[in-house]
C-alpha positions as CSV (number, residue, x, y, z in Angstrom):
1,M,32.9,69.3,-53.1
2,N,34.5,70.0,-49.7
3,W,31.1,70.7,-48.1
4,Y,29.6,67.5,-49.5
5,I,32.5,65.4,-48.0
6,T,32.1,67.3,-44.7
7,V,28.5,66.4,-44.5
8,L,29.2,62.7,-45.3
9,Q,31.9,62.7,-42.6
10,K,29.3,63.9,-40.1
11,Y,26.8,61.4,-41.3
12,A,25.1,60.8,-37.9
13,V,25.8,64.1,-36.2
14,F,22.6,65.8,-35.2
15,E,24.1,68.3,-32.8
16,G,25.7,71.7,-33.6
17,R,25.1,74.1,-36.4
18,A,25.6,74.1,-40.2
19,R,26.2,77.1,-42.4
20,R,24.0,77.8,-45.4
21,A,26.9,76.9,-47.7
22,E,27.3,73.5,-46.1
23,F,23.6,72.7,-46.5
24,W,23.0,74.1,-50.1
25,Y,26.3,72.7,-51.6
26,F,25.3,69.3,-50.2
27,A,21.9,69.6,-51.7
28,L,23.3,70.7,-55.1
29,I,25.9,67.9,-55.3
30,N,23.3,65.4,-54.1
31,F,20.9,66.5,-56.8
32,I,23.6,66.2,-59.5
33,V,24.7,62.8,-58.3
34,S,21.1,61.6,-58.2
35,L,20.5,62.9,-61.7
36,V,23.6,61.1,-63.1
37,L,22.7,57.9,-61.3
38,S,19.2,58.1,-62.8
39,V,20.6,58.3,-66.3
40,I,22.9,55.4,-65.6
41,D,20.1,53.4,-64.2
42,S,17.9,54.1,-67.2
43,A,20.8,53.2,-69.6
44,V,22.0,50.1,-67.9
45,I,18.8,48.6,-66.4
46,G,16.1,50.3,-68.4
47,P,13.1,52.2,-67.3
48,V,11.7,51.0,-64.0
49,A,8.4,51.7,-62.2
50,G,8.6,54.8,-60.0
51,G,11.6,56.2,-61.8
52,L,14.1,55.1,-59.2
53,G,16.5,52.4,-60.2
54,I,18.5,50.1,-57.9
55,I,21.7,52.3,-58.1
56,G,19.7,55.4,-57.3
57,L,17.9,53.6,-54.4
58,I,21.2,52.5,-52.9
59,Y,22.6,56.0,-53.2
60,S,19.4,57.5,-51.6
61,L,19.6,55.2,-48.7
62,A,23.3,56.0,-48.3
63,V,22.8,59.8,-48.0
64,L,19.5,59.6,-46.0
65,L,21.2,60.0,-42.6
66,P,23.7,62.7,-43.7
67,G,20.8,64.6,-45.3
68,I,18.7,64.5,-42.2
69,G,21.8,65.5,-40.1
70,V,22.7,68.5,-42.2
71,G,19.0,69.6,-42.2
72,I,18.8,69.4,-38.5
73,R,22.1,71.3,-38.0
74,R,20.9,73.9,-40.5
75,L,17.7,74.5,-38.5
76,H,19.8,74.7,-35.3
77,D,21.8,77.5,-37.0
78,T,18.6,79.5,-37.5
79,G,17.7,78.9,-33.8
80,R,15.0,76.2,-34.5
81,S,14.7,72.7,-33.2
82,G,15.4,69.8,-35.5
83,W,11.8,68.7,-35.1
84,W,10.9,71.4,-37.6
85,L,12.0,68.9,-40.3
86,L,8.6,67.2,-39.8
87,I,6.8,70.2,-41.2
88,A,7.8,68.8,-44.6
89,L,5.1,66.2,-44.1
90,I,2.5,68.9,-44.8
91,P,2.1,68.8,-48.6
92,L,3.5,71.7,-50.5
93,V,3.2,74.3,-47.7
94,G,5.5,72.4,-45.4
95,T,8.2,72.1,-48.0
96,I,8.0,75.8,-48.9
97,I,8.3,76.8,-45.2
98,L,11.3,74.4,-44.7
99,I,13.1,75.9,-47.8
100,V,12.6,79.4,-46.3
101,F,14.0,78.2,-43.0
102,F,17.0,76.7,-44.8
103,A,17.6,79.9,-46.8
104,T,17.4,82.1,-43.7
105,A,20.6,83.5,-42.4
106,G,21.9,81.8,-39.2
107,Q,21.9,83.5,-35.8
108,R,25.0,85.5,-35.1
109,G,27.0,84.4,-32.2
110,P,26.4,81.4,-30.0
111,N,22.8,80.1,-29.5
112,N,21.3,77.1,-27.7
113,Y,22.7,74.7,-30.2
114,G,26.3,75.7,-30.3
115,N,28.8,78.4,-31.5
116,D,28.4,80.3,-34.7
117,P,30.0,78.3,-37.5
118,L,31.0,81.5,-39.2
119,E,33.2,82.4,-36.3
120,A,34.9,79.0,-36.1
């Protein structure tokens, strides 16, 4: 839960580097919260078109910037520019490539984007 809160505190920070744990714990908790909110939306409001209720939509908008920020910082940790996030616009292949980048170990020591978060 600590990683999730850290990402939310850095909601508009697009500089620096993020460890794999920071990114993946944020993704996991974000997925669980979205799932719970989806169940709550279905129970309270009923099924809606598109499968995203009002509570889920508000939550998705709230974590949009933190999600982009941690994604960019994660790419920085692997030595890539944040612009690589746009590869996700390529159907299927782009998402797979991005997942591989996110799962790749970060560069040891400082790089162009900052100091190694493992050494901090």
